[in-house]
N, C-alpha and C positions, 0 to 999 in steps of 0.2 A: 403568416404561417404558410409553409410550402403546400402547394396543392399537387399531390401526386395522382395524376390521372392516367398514367400509362401503366400497363400491366404486361409482364413477361411471364410466359409459362414455359417451364423446362421439365424435362422428364429425367428422373434419376433412378438408378438401381437402388435396391434396399440398402446395400452397403454404402453407396454414395450419400444417400439421405441420412443414414445413421451417422456417418462422419460429419455431415453438415450440422446435424442436431447436436452432436457432441461438442463441436467447436463453438456453436452458439451458446450452449449451456455453460461451457467453461468460461466464456467471455461474459456471461451474465446478460446476454442479449437474446432477443427473438431472432428468428431466421431472417426476416426481411431487413432489419437494421444491420445485421451481420453482412449480408450480401451487399447492401449499399456501401458499407465501409470498405469492403474488399474491392468493389468497383472503383471507389475513390482512391484506391491505392494505400489505404491506411493499414498499418500493421495492427492486427487484432491479437491482443495478448490475453491469456487467461486472467480472469478477475482474481485479485488477491483474496485469500481467505478472510472471513469476518474477524478472525482473531487478530489480524493486523491492526484493526482499529483500536482494540484494547491495548496492544503493544505500544502504539503511537501515543495513547493517552498516558500510559505508565512512564514512557520515556520523557514525555513533556513535563510530567510532575517532577521527575528526577532532575531534569534540565532546569526547571524553575528553582529547585533547591540549590543547584550548583550556581545559578545566576545570582541568587541572594548572597551566597558566600563570597563570590567574586566581587559583588558590589560592596560588601562590607570591607573586603580587602582593599579595594580602591579608596574607600573613605579613610581607612586607618593607615594605608601605605605599606602594609605588610600582612602576611598570613601566619597565624600561629601553627605549631606542629599539629595541634588537634584539628584545626581547620583543613590543613593539607590532608591529614588522614581521612577526615570526613569526605573531602572531595574525591579522594581515591576510592573510598567505599562506594560513593555514589556512581562513579564511572564504572566500577566493577559490577554494580547492580545493572547498569544499562547493558553492558556486554553479556551478563547472565541472561537477561530478558531476551536479547537478540538471539543468543545461542539456543535458548529453549524454544523460541519460535521457529528456528531453522530445522528443528527435528521433525 
């Protein structure tokens, strides 16, 4: 484990400190880790919303359904019209979920 035994003290204005806290909160970090990442030259991006986890889970479930249909098609050597329509509906569901999340 890293031993951090050096301390740096800086003075900030209220607005500078508020901007620093805002960036840390947006990234889901405390101020010290944020500053360390910035010093290392890392790009610190805002943390994705928690709803992205739910979206990823739903897309994975739909993707699993699509994978099963494609596996069946590989076994049979063809897809029926119903299977193609099913896959189209599944893909439309993925795009619907993504569009809903983007709002």
